[in-house]
N, C-alpha and C positions, 0 to 999 in steps of 0.2 A: 564462530566461536572467537576468533582473533579480532574480528570487527567489534563484537560486543565488548571485548576487553578494552580496546582503545577508546570506545565511547564511554565506558564506565570510568576509565582513568580521567578522561576529559571532564566528565561530570564531577568527579572527586576534586580535581585540581581547580575547577571554577569555584566550587563551594569553599575551598580553602584560600581563595584569592591568589593563587600562584600561577594562574594562566596568563600567558602573554602572546604577542603577535608572532613571535618566533615559533612557539609551540603550536599555534594555529596553523602556520604553514606546513609544518611537519605533519600535523594531524590531517590536514586536507590532502596532502600527498599520499599518505598511507591509506586513508579512507577510500580515495579514488582508485588506488591500485588493488586494494582488497575487496572492494565492493563497487565495481564500476556500474552495476545495473541497479543499485540502491535496494537490494533485497533485504538489508537490515531494516530500513524504514518501512518496508512493505510487509514485514513479518506478520503483523496482525491481520492485514488484509488477505494474505496468502492462506492464513488459517481459516478464514471465513469464506474463502472463494468457492470451494465445492458446494457449500450451502446456499450461497447466493445464486450460483448457476442452476442448482436443483430447483430452488424456489422460482426463479425466473422461467425455467422450463415448464414447470407445473402451471404457473399462471398463464403463460403463453398458450400452452396446449388446451387448458380449460377455456380460455377466451376464444380459441379457434373453433371449439366445439359449440360453445353456448352463444358467444357474441361474435359471430363470423364477420360482421360488417366493421367491428372495432379492432380486429386482429392486428392490422399494421400499426395502429397507434399503441396498442398494448404490447406488441413486440418491441417497438422502438423504446418504450418505457422500461421494459424488462432488460434490454441491452444496456440502457443508461443506468439502471439500478445495479448492474454488475460492474460496469466500467468506471463510473463516477467515483465510487468510494476509493478505488485504487489511485485515481488521479488526485483526489483530495488528500490522500495519505502521503502522496509523493510531494506535494507542494504544501 
């Protein structure tokens, strides 16, 4: 909640051209103290995470039953499908 507030204030100040380097330093300090694990940036990913895991689990299980020879490849793709969106959202 507090992190969302400082991000919103930054957005408003940038749009009104009142943002400067001094404010950027304070913003960076506060953001790093309030959100060291970058959960604010990953909020959208965390909302979709259970569905990504469930879909990956179903696809991996189905491939293990139907296409047993391709299971290691499909499993790797399922893991990548769950992890990569989080990494992309972070960077």
